C-alpha positions in Angstrom: -27.4 6.1 0.0 -26.9 6.9 -3.6 -30.1 6.5 -5.7 -30.2 3.6 -8.2 -30.4 5.9 -11.1 -27.3 7.8 -10.0 -25.1 4.6 -9.7 -22.5 4.4 -12.4 -20.3 1.6 -10.9 -20.4 -1.0 -8.2 -17.3 -2.1 -6.3 -17.9 -5.5 -4.7 -16.1 -6.6 -1.6 -16.9 -10.3 -1.0 -14.5 -10.9 1.9 -15.5 -10.0 5.5 -12.0 -10.0 6.9 -9.9 -6.8 6.5 -7.6 -7.0 3.5 -5.8 -4.7 1.1 -8.7 -4.9 -1.3 -11.1 -3.9 1.5 -8.9 -0.9 2.4 -8.6 0.2 -1.2 -12.4 0.2 -1.6 -12.8 2.0 1.7 -10.3 4.7 0.6 -11.5 5.2 -3.0 -15.3 4.8 -3.2 -16.1 7.9 -1.1 -14.1 10.0 -3.6 -15.9 8.7 -6.7 -19.3 10.2 -7.5 -21.9 7.6 -8.6 -19.8 4.7 -7.3 -21.0 2.4 -4.5 -19.7 -0.7 -2.8 -21.5 -3.9 -2.1 -20.8 -6.9 0.2 -19.7 -7.3 3.9 -16.9 -5.9 5.9 -17.1 -2.2 5.0 -17.8 0.7 7.3 -21.1 2.6 7.1 -19.2 5.7 5.8 -18.7 4.0 2.4 -21.6 4.4 0.0 -23.0 1.0 -0.5 -25.9 -1.2 -1.6 -26.8 -4.7 -0.7 -25.8 -7.7 -2.8 -29.5 -8.3 -3.6 -29.8 -4.7 -4.8 -26.8 -5.2 -7.0 -28.2 -8.4 -8.4 -31.6 -6.8 -9.2 -30.2 -3.6 -10.6 -32.6 -2.2 -13.2 -31.6 -2.8 -16.8 -32.2 0.8 -17.8 -28.6 1.5 -18.7 -25.0 0.1 -18.4 -23.1 0.2 -15.2 -19.6 -1.0 -14.3 -18.9 -4.0 -12.1 -15.4 -3.4 -10.7 -14.0 -6.7 -9.4 -10.7 -7.1 -7.5 -10.9 -10.9 -6.7 -11.7 -14.1 -8.6 -15.0 -14.5 -6.7 -16.0 -11.0 -7.7 -15.2 -11.6 -11.4 -17.2 -14.8 -11.2 -20.2 -13.1 -9.6 -19.9 -10.3 -12.3 -20.1 -12.9 -15.0 -23.2 -14.5 -13.3 -24.9 -11.1 -13.1 -24.1 -10.3 -16.7 -24.8 -13.5 -18.4 -27.2 -15.4 -16.1 -29.3 -12.6 -14.6 -28.8 -10.4 -17.7 -27.9 -7.3 -15.8 -26.3 -4.5 -17.8 -22.8 -4.6 -16.1 -19.6 -3.8 -17.9 -17.0 -6.0 -16.4 -13.7 -4.6 -15.1 -11.0 -6.3 -13.1 -8.1 -4.8 -11.1 -5.1 -7.1 -10.8 -2.5 -6.6 -8.0 -0.9 -10.0 -8.3 2.8 -10.4 -9.1 2.9 -14.1 -9.9 1.8 -16.3 -12.7 -2.0 -16.7 -12.8 -3.7 -20.1 -12.7 -5.6 -21.3 -15.8 -8.9 -20.5 -14.0 -7.9 -17.0 -13.2 -6.6 -16.4 -16.7 -10.0 -17.6 -18.0 -11.9 -15.2 -15.7 -9.6 -12.3 -16.7 -10.1 -13.1 -20.4 -13.9 -12.6 -19.9 -13.5 -9.0 -18.5 -14.0 -6.1 -20.8 -11.1 -4.1 -19.3 -8.3 -4.7 -16.9 -6.4 -2.3 -14.6 -3.0 -3.3 -13.2 -1.8 -1.6 -10.0 1.8 -1.5 -11.2 3.8 -2.2 -14.4 5.3 -5.2 -12.7 1.8 -6.5 -12.2 0.9 -5.8 -15.8 3.8 -7.9 -17.0 2.1 -11.0 -15.5 -1.1 -10.5 -17.6 -1.8 -12.1 -20.9 -3.7 -9.0 -22.1 -3.5 -5.3 -22.3 -4.1 -3.4 -19.0 -4.3 0.2 -17.9 -1.6 0.8 -15.2 -2.9 2.9 -12.4 -0.7 3.1 -9.3 -2.3 3.4 -5.9 -2.4 6.9 -4.3 -2.6 8.1 -0.7 -4.2 10.9 1.2 -1.4 13.5 1.1 -3.4 15.8 3.3 -3.4 13.3 6.1 0.1 12.0 5.5 2.1 15.2 5.6 5.3 16.5 7.2 5.4 17.7 10.8 6.0 21.3 11.7 9.4 20.2 12.9 11.1 16.8 13.2 12.0 17.7 16.8 8.4 18.4 17.8 7.2 15.2 16.2 9.8 13.1 18.1 9.1 15.0 21.4 5.4 14.2 21.1 6.2 10.5 21.2 8.7 10.9 24.0 11.7 10.1 21.8 15.1 11.3 23.0 16.4 14.5 21.3 19.3 14.5 18.9 19.2 10.8 17.7 18.5 9.5 14.3 15.4 7.4 14.1 15.1 4.7 11.5 11.9 2.6 11.3 9.9 0.0 9.4 6.2 -0.5 9.6 4.3 -3.7 8.9 3.5 -7.2 10.0 6.4 -9.0 11.7 7.3 -12.0 9.6 10.0 -13.5 7.3 8.1 -12.4 4.2 8.2 -8.8 5.4 12.0 -8.9 5.9 11.8 -7.9 9.6 14.9 -10.0 10.3 16.8 -8.2 7.6 15.9 -4.9 9.1 17.0 -6.0 12.6 20.3 -7.4 11.4 20.9 -4.1 9.5 20.0 -2.0 12.5 22.3 -3.9 14.8 25.2 -3.1 12.4 24.0 0.5 11.9 23.7 1.1 15.7 27.2 -0.3 16.3 28.6 2.0 13.6 26.8 5.2 14.7 25.8 5.9 18.3 23.2 8.3 17.1 21.1 5.6 15.4 18.0 4.1 16.9 15.7 1.5 15.2 12.0 1.1 15.6 9.9 -1.8 14.3 6.1 -1.0 14.3 3.8 -3.9 13.8 2.3 -7.1 15.1 3.3 -10.7 14.8 0.3 -13.0 14.3 0.2 -16.2 16.3 2.3 -18.3 13.9 5.0 -15.6 13.8 5.4 -14.9 17.5 8.4 -17.1 17.9 10.0 -15.3 14.9 9.6 -12.0 16.8 11.0 -13.5 20.0 14.0 -14.7 18.2 14.7 -11.2 16.8 14.2 -9.7 20.3 16.8 -12.1 21.7 19.2 -11.3 19.0 18.9 -7.6 19.8 19.5 -8.3 23.5 22.5 -10.5 22.7 23.9 -7.5 20.8 23.3 -5.3 23.9 21.1 -3.0 21.9 17.7 -3.5 23.4 17.6 0.1 24.5 18.2 1.4 21.0 16.3 -1.1 18.8 12.8 -1.7 19.9 9.5 -3.2 18.9 6.4 -1.1 19.2 3.0 -2.8 19.5 0.8 -2.3 16.5 -0.2 1.4 16.4 -3.9 2.4 15.8 -4.5 3.5 12.3 -5.3 7.1 13.3 -1.9 7.4 15.1 0.4 5.8 12.6 1.1 9.1 10.9 2.6 10.4 14.1 5.2 7.7 13.9 6.0 8.3 10.3 6.6 12.0 11.0 9.0 11.2 13.9 11.2 9.1 11.6 14.4 10.4 9.9 14.6 7.5 7.6 12.1 4.7 6.6 13.1 1.2 5.5 10.8 -1.1 3.6 12.7 -4.4 3.9 10.2 -6.8 2.3 11.2 -10.0 0.5 7.9 -10.0 -1.3 5.0 -7.5 -1.6 1.9 -7.1 -3.7 2.1 -3.4 -3.9 3.1 -1.8 -0.6 1.8 1.6 0.5 4.2 2.3 3.4 6.9 3.9 1.2 4.4 6.3 -0.1 3.0 7.1 3.3 6.5 7.7 4.6 7.5 9.9 1.6 4.3 12.0 1.9 5.4 12.7 5.5 8.8 13.9 4.2 10.7 10.8 5.2 13.2 9.4 2.7 12.9 5.6 2.0 15.3 2.7 1.6 13.2 0.0 -0.1 13.8 -3.4 -1.6 13.1 -4.0 -5.3 9.8 -5.9 -4.7 6.2 -5.1 -5.2 5.7 -1.7 -6.8 8.6 -0.1 -4.8 10.8 0.5 -7.9 7.9 2.5 -9.4 7.4 4.5 -6.2 10.9 5.4 -4.9 13.3 7.4 -7.1 16.8 6.0 -6.4 19.2 8.7 -5.0 16.4 11.3 -5.1 13.7 10.2 -2.7 15.7 7.4 -1.1 17.5 4.2 -2.2 16.6 0.9 -3.8 18.3 -2.3 -2.8 18.0 -6.0 -3.4 15.6 -8.0 -1.2 17.2 -9.9 1.7 20.6 -8.2 1.3 21.6 -7.1 4.8 25.0 -5.7 3.6 23.3 -3.6 1.0 20.9 -2.2 3.6 23.7 -1.4 6.0 25.7 0.3 3.2 22.6 2.3 2.0 21.9 3.5 5.6 25.6 4.5 6.1 25.8 6.3 2.8 22.6 8.2 3.4 23.7 9.3 6.9 27.3 10.2 5.8 26.4 13.6 4.3 24.2 15.7 6.6 22.6 17.4 3.6 21.2 14.2 2.2 18.2 13.6 4.5 16.8 17.2 4.2 17.2 17.2 0.4 15.6 13.8 0.0 12.9 14.7 2.5 11.8 17.7 0.3 12.0 15.6 -2.9 10.0 12.8 -1.3 7.1 15.0 -0.3 7.1 16.7 -3.7 7.2 13.4 -5.5 4.1 12.0 -3.7 2.1 15.2 -4.0 2.8 15.3 -7.8 2.3 11.7 -8.6 0.5 9.7 -5.9 -2.4 11.7 -4.6 -5.4 9.4 -4.0 -7.6 11.9 -5.8 -5.5 11.2 -8.9 -6.0 7.5 -8.6 -9.7 8.0 -8.3 -9.8 10.2 -11.4 -7.9 7.7 -13.5 -10.3 4.9 -12.4 -13.3 7.1 -13.3 -11.8 7.6 -16.7 -11.7 3.8 -17.2 -15.4 3.7 -16.1 -16.2 6.4 -18.6 -14.5 4.5 -21.4 -16.5 1.3 -20.6 -19.8 3.1 -20.3 -19.2 4.7 -23.6 -18.4 1.4 -25.2 -14.7 2.0 -25.4 -13.3 -1.2 -23.8 -9.6 -1.0 -23.1 
């Protein structure tokens, strides 16, 4: 464990259940010297201290308290102003909706704010540093050949595989993807669709309805649902795809387009979350309106109409993620904010 004198920043995780915030802390903290996490629900591989240790941190110098939830901002205020701990207060906002009065008050008490996208920053009433999420481009990388990646999963040779990855529910636009794939499969016999993800209990009937629609279209052998894939195997599925679709109706940020592009897979994404800041239209893929089946069908058809498009966009997608979205770059930018706070340069 990092010694107390070496700790420059503490990243609290006050939610035991796995969430996007938990995943962010798990990815970033090990890359940031002098940064530790605190709270439940994190693996032992993440440098951490107990909440008691965080609350009793020596007042020998300033450290950063980096909150990502309301409860963590509130705890930071209590540590700073009740227990008199020397924490500089930082908040990262990922929300793309109007904040409540209570949240606005908490944010107003922070010394600096990071927004995970420009769209998120537009919902804040104060200046924020925009730092987009990054991914592990060493792990998410293109296969030696597309054919070998598809063969490793037992996929038939010579077809075009189009997929989406995520929870199966209306918000995620799974129904839009299914409707678009039914049309795409009827228009081009080479096309196959893959939906990778899980429906939680309240969305099981939603999935069953989509499966019935596929059967009614006589396409159950070409459009299939794959049970949720283990995290360490998901990259194999990205690599096997020729085209990735992010059909969400709403999204906070959304890492799947980045993961796909890092694997050299072009992306058709809706204009939600941070997708407009991730995908370069007509260069690494296409951007379309959320919930628009016709637009998705047209984008797929146009992309497949010229056999040079997928290879060209594949190379551009990989290059784009390596240049702009490496997780090491995200960590460096956050460390820069920490440095400004510790030097008394609040932003």
